[in-house]
N, C-alpha and C positions, 0 to 999 in steps of 0.2 A: 263798317263790317263787324267791328268788335261788338257793337250793340246788337246787331242781328244774330251773331253767334250766341250771345248771352240769352237772347229771346228764344232761340232754337233749343238751347239746353233746358229751358223751362217749359217747352212745348210738351203737352201731356202724352201724345203718342211716342215721342222720343224718350221721355222719362220711363214709359212702360217698357220700351225695348231695353233700356239700361237696367231696369229692375229685374228683368227676366234672365239676364246673363248669369251663368254659374261662375263660381270661383276659379274653375279651371280654364276659363276663357271661352267656353262653348255656350251655345244656347240650346237648352233641352238635351244636352249631352250628345248632340249629333252634328255632323259637319255639312253634309250635302242635301239634307232633307228639304223638299219644297212644300211639304204639307204634313199634317199630323198623321201619326200611324199608331193605332191601338195595339197592333200585333207586335210592334217594336218598342212600345212604351214611349213613343215620341209625342210630346204634347205641344210642340211648336216647330216652326220651320228652322232649318239648320243655321250653323254659324256663318258659312259663306254668304248666304242670302241676307242674314241680319246685318252682317258687317257691311255688305254693299248697300243695303238700304240706308244705313246711317251715313254712308258716303253720299248717296243720292240726296239725302235730306240736308246736306251741307254741314254736318257736324265736323268740327276741327279734329284732325287725326291725333291731336295731342290729348284728346279726352280719354279718361281712364278705360272705358270699354275697349277702345282700340288698343291700348297698351296691353291689356289682358289677352285679347285675341291675338295680337301680333306674336306673343311668345309661343302660343300654340301653333299658329300658321307657319312660323319659321321652323318650328320643330318638325312639322310635317314635311317641309322642304328638305330638312336635313337627312332624309331617308332613314330616320330612326325606325328600327324594326319592332319597337315595343308594341305588343298586341293591344295595349290600351288605346293606342292611337288609331285603331280601326273604328272605334266608337260604335256607330249604328251597325257596322258590319262585323263586329268582333265575334259575336256568337256564331254567326253563319260561317265565318272564315276559320274558326277553330278546327273544323273538320273538312275544310275545303280550301286548300292552299291556292288553287287557281282563282277563287273569288277574292282571297286576301290580296294577291298581287294586283288584280284588276282594280280593287277598291283603293289601294294605296296610290296607284297611278292617277286615278280619277280625282282623289282628294288632293294630290299635289297640283293637278291642273286647277282645281277650284281655289286652292290657297294662292296659287300664283296669280290667277285672275283677280282675286280680291286685293292682293298687295300691289299689283300694277295699277289697278284703278285708284288705289290710295296714293299713287304718286311715288312709290318706292322703286322706281325703275332703274335707278343708279346703284341700288344695293347689289353687291356681287352675288349674294345668295339668290336674289330674285332673277337677276340677269342669267345666272347659270341655269336655274330651273327653267326659265323661259326658252333658252336655246336648246335644252335637252328635249323639251316638249315639241318645239318646232322641228327639230331634227327628226324626231320619231314620225311626226305627221308628214314631213317632207319625203321620208323614205317610202311611206305608204303612197303618196301622190305620184311618186316616180315609178312605182311598181305596177304590175299587171292587175293587182287586186283593186286598184282605183277604178277600173272599169267594171269589175264584177266582185264587189265586196261581200255579196250575199251568196251563200251556198245552200244546197239542200242536204238535210240530214234526217233520214227517216221521213216522218210526216211534217217536218217543220223546216222553215227557212231560218237559217242562223247567220249571224255575222261571222265571217271567216276569223278564226282564232288569231291570225297574224295581221289582221287589218287594224292598224292604229288610226282610226278615222278621226277627223276633226270633231270637236265638241264645241258647245257654246262657250265653254271656258277657254279652250285653246284659241278660238277666234277672238275672244275678248282680250287675251294676252297680247295678240298681235295688234289689235285696235288701240290699246292703251300704251303701246310702246313704239312711237314714231321712229326712234333710232333703229329698232329692229326691222321695221319696214324698209328703211333705207339700206341697212346692211344685207338684207335678204330679199331684195326686190324680185329675184327670180322665183323664189318660193311664193311670194304674195301673188304673182301672176298665175302660178299653178293653182293656188288656193282659190283665186277668183274664178278660174275656169271650172273648178270642181263645185263651188258653191252656187254656180248659176246653171248647172245642168238640170234638166227636168227631173222632178222628184219621182222616184219609183213608187208604184202603188202596192208593191209586195210588202206584206207585213213580215217582220222578222223578230227574233229574240237573240239575246246574247247568251251563249252557252258557256258556263263556268263549272267545269267538273260535272257533277250530277245535277247541278241546278241551272235554271235558266231565268234570266231577268229581262223585262221589257226595257227597251231603250228610253232614256229620259233626256239625256244631254247630247247624245250622239247625232251627227249630221252626215247624211250620205249624199246630199245634193241640195238644191234650192229648198230651204225649209219653210218658205212662206206658202200658205194655203189661202186661196181667195175664192170668192164667188165670181159669176160671170161679169160683174161690173167692176171687179178689182177690189172689192171690199174685203179686208182681211177677216178670216174666221177666228183668229186669236189676236185681238187688237194690242194688248200689252206686249206680247212677244214680237209682233210686227214692228211696233215702235222701237223696241230695244234692238231688233235686228237692223232696222234702217239706220239707227244711230251708229252701230258697229261698222256697217258698210261705209257710212259717211266718214268715220274716223280713219278708215283705210283707203279713202278716195276711190271706192269701188261702187258707189251708188249708181253711177251712169252705166256701169257694166252689167247691172242686174236688171233684166227686163221686168220680172215680177215685182221687184222692189219699186221700180219706177211706176208701175201700174198702181200699186198700193199707195204710194205717195201722192200720185195724181188724184186718186179717189178721195183721199183725206183732205187734200187742198181744195177740192171742189166743194167740200162741206164747210169751208171757212167763209165767214162773212167779210164785208168790206174792210173791217178793222183788223182782220187777220185772226179772229177768234174762231176756233173750231165750234161750229154751231149746227150740227145735224138736226133734222126734224125729229120730233117725238123722242127726245132723249130723256127717258124716264129713269134709267139706271145706267151707270157706267159699265160697259161690257167687261166681263171677267175672263180671265185666261183659263183655258181647259188644262193646259200643261202645268201652270204655276211656275214655269222656269223664269219668267221675267216679272213676277209679282213684286220683287224687291224694288223695282224701278217704277212701277205703275199699278195702281194709283199711289201717288205720294200724299195727295189730299186726304186727310183723315175723315172728314165729314162731307159726304157727297149728297146730302139730302137736298140742297139747293141746286137749281139749274146752273148757276154760275160756277159752283164748285165742281160740278160734273164735267164742265168744259175745260177747266184749268189745266189738268194733266196733259191732255192731248195737245192743247194749244201751246203749252210750254215745250213739249217734246218736239213738235213740228218746228218751232222756232229754233230750238237747239240743233236739230238736223240741218235746217237751212244755214245756220251760222257755221256749222262744221263743214258744210258743202261750199263755203265761200260766198254765199249770197249776202247781199246788203239788206239789212232789216230796217224797217221804219217803226219806231216806237211811238205809240199814240196814247 
């Protein structure tokens, strides 16, 4: 393992991620970004995504980039009100306190998700932040808003201002904290019921003072979208979501997830390798939410390389689900 870690640290894509990190612990001076943004001057994806990508790549958490980022992420958890900690939202929040409060909450969720995935689940700061997040989501799930979180305002559908809905970050926090799942089993059951409801077709925005934002991380029901055969329309996100459900032992309770998994498994050959027909390019994500996890393979020009990520992720999902794997 030590030799593999040394090899990873010298891997060109990993070195490039290391090199792009700023001295303040961020990447490109933003926290939650999933893509570049000329309007905001963001030239790379955000800190949470880069941090989690390094974790997915297997980089030891003792590496310097993690130490730099940890200081920042723990400061975000500390509820420090320094305007500088708003990063990509700082300018917009200066004249919009509603947006500032919303951005801080979402950043805390992202930071907590990253730190729990890094294995820091016993740190009291992480545990405290996780329980605060889960308590807020739990209050929403227990309320009447859980049935009707979208309201009409003028000509738009908006998310109710008091609806603290689950996000991919808060779900990841639960997934990477088995002890929290045991301590709050009732909450996990309510969350499972919410996440497996049929998705609404109503488009909505998040209203923050005089500004509205499109939802990126928020989840109002089953987030998986498929075609008639069960093929996912966003493969990287689908694989990430299946993994989160497997970590929470909820895969069997999610009908759409089961259809997606069955569809992907049908595309595997006799040796267990994902091998769909006419795979000329690896499908890309439209949302970019799960790009930190897939693809991990840097060079996908060869057919074998394009199959590697999905084959690995399916094996991991199977392992997390308690299935016995045969290695060939």
